[in-house]
Phi, psi and omega in degrees: 000313180294324179296319178298321179294317178300319179298328183282328189263322194296326180299136180293142176290167181301142181292151178292154180300138183287322184255090179264137182302134179274359182292151178290158178289137178269117175260172180229139171257110179269129182264153182296334180275004176104345179285165176223152176228143180272138174243126179273090186103183186297154178260137180246135175253119183238102181063237181263019180236154172241133186237133178202161178266120186253127175294135180244011179182192181264163179137168178223097001282159179282163172297140185238153175228126178287113188248141175234140178224161173292130184297333182285355174277348191265137170278091190292318179303314181291320179299318181288324176297318180294321179300319179295321177297317181295318178297318179299314180298318179295320180296316181296323180291328193249317194234340191302313185294324177297317180294321180293321177298318179296320177297314181301316180296321180296315180294318179299319179295320179297317181290330173298320178296322178299316181295336183261002184258131179272332183289116184297319181296316180294322179299315179298318180297322180294317181293319179295321178296319178297320179296318179298319179298315179297317184297325183277341190296313185302316183294338180267356185224041174056033178057030178293134180053039183297322180295318178297318179298321180296320178296318178297321178297320179299318180293320178294323178298320178295319179296317179296319179296320179297316181297320182287316183293335178283358178075026183271355177255162181289160177304136177094001181242033184253028177290135183258098173248061190274341183240121178249122178278110180290146176298151180300144180297150180298153179279117182259153174264132181303135179288141180259151177292158176302141183294147173287173180300318179296315179296322179298317179296317180297323179290323176298317179294323176296316178298322179297317180293330182275344185291142177273350185254126179295320179298319179294319179299313181299319180296319178294319178299318179294323176296320178296320178298318178299318179293324178294321176298319178293327182291336180298332183272001181246163178257003184277342181244128180303132183297321181296319178296320179299313182296313181297315181293320178300316179296319180296316181293319178300318178294322179297319179296316179299320179295316179300316181295318179297316179295319177303314181296322179296316180289325176296318178296316178300315181297313181299315183295313183287327177292324176296316177295322180295322179296317178297314181296321180296319180293333177272354183070029185274085182297313181298320179298320179291323176297321178293326178296321178298320176297320179297324178303310183292324178296314179293325178297320177298319180295330180270006175085018179052042189274346184227073181299328180291319179295316180296319179299316179293320180295314179298318179298319180295318180291323178296325175297318178291326176297318177297318178296321180295320178295319177295319178297317181295323177296317178297322179290325176297318178294321179299316179297322179293325183266001188303318179303315181291322178294321178295319178299316180293320179303316180293324183287323187272346184302314181299306178304321179296317180293321179295320178294320179298327180293339180271000186301315183297317180294322178292327176296323178296318179295319181299317184268003182058039183277357180105134179224103180300156181305318181297319179294320179298318178295322179296317180298315183297317180292318182296320180291324178299314179296318181297317180297317180297316182292317182293320181288339180280345182274131176262108184284155170298161185304316184288347180252007185299316182293316180295321179294319178298324177296321179294319178297322177296321178297319178297319180297320178294323178296320178297319178296320180300316180294318182295315181292325178296323177297316179299316180299322181292316181297317185268356184053044184257113178291330178298314180291330177297321177291327175298318178297322179299316179298317180296319179295320178298317177297320180297316180295318181293311181294323179297318180294319180292317180299318180297315179298314181296317181296315180296321179295316183288339179273349179277159174296134184305141178234157177287132182286000000 
């Protein structure tokens, strides 16, 4: 029995074809409305979109266009069945026979070992292992040569039964699992022939009509025009159909360009108005602009949902900014009495500090500071420090006011260190005074800018 089985399995199967087409597998996207589109290679589903490379003409490889469609347009059960059929067909064309030959050799080698083994238990284990390998193989290889595998399984079952019935296995190992019911083969979709040039052009035009992107549509239309131009030189595509379709596609491209310009003009105009309204804090005006977007979109035939979505999102961002601005202005109005009080109180100290700028610049550059000027600076800074520290700033101006007080303190240090440098004729201390004066000027300028900004009515940045 085993010898007969070896005779059946051991010869190598026919070699795979040497010249296998290098072209990618053609898949199909089946649409719910009954249409189909060719995919050059695998189809990818990304979220609510389906992405695939679509041939737009003839050639090897053909020109391709990366196409995206809404996933809810696709008949997924049929598309997935066809994909499995395409993978199976490709596998059978390229690799299946090699894999079957390898399996055959593996089983033959196992059975040779069975013939050379004296241990009955080991012989049974080898045959059972071979059977498990065979039983699992079809489902992992697109059911290739399933009938042949089924015949081999029948022969192995008979061999296992002979080994067991002869009493060559140990007690307790005589369970008869000789028949394995294979799962039903997967449901495949019949493979379709590669599309003709005319069919390819029609599918490109269908994809263009289904596309949500105007740029993608125009590109597909242009690809169709190129294929139509190539079709004029062939006799496989009716000349009248080529002429009619070319005129239709040319008109479609012109329409797409015209619609694009209309939406671009609408976007520019409404975004300009939205910017003005946002700077004015005109919340109601921005809400009316969003309504205008939808009204104009209806007039234009709702032809650019992506443009409208982006435009509405941009206006809504400005609407949010306007609401925040209006809230800030309401708070400003509420705080205006306290802010006005601070403005009046700080005006004098700010002006007095500004009056010291020239003298501080002299200290900074080591340009010379006469004793009389030094005494004037020290007295002015002392008065300025007292006045600034006596002012209680509003909460929102506390940091800017503290910065101004720090600037006064640095100016006071600059004058004091400059006096020491003069008494000691120390150039080192003179440079220390210069650093303090530079810091005072820098902090003073920033504090003045921050205070003035915070005292102004809020504006959109």
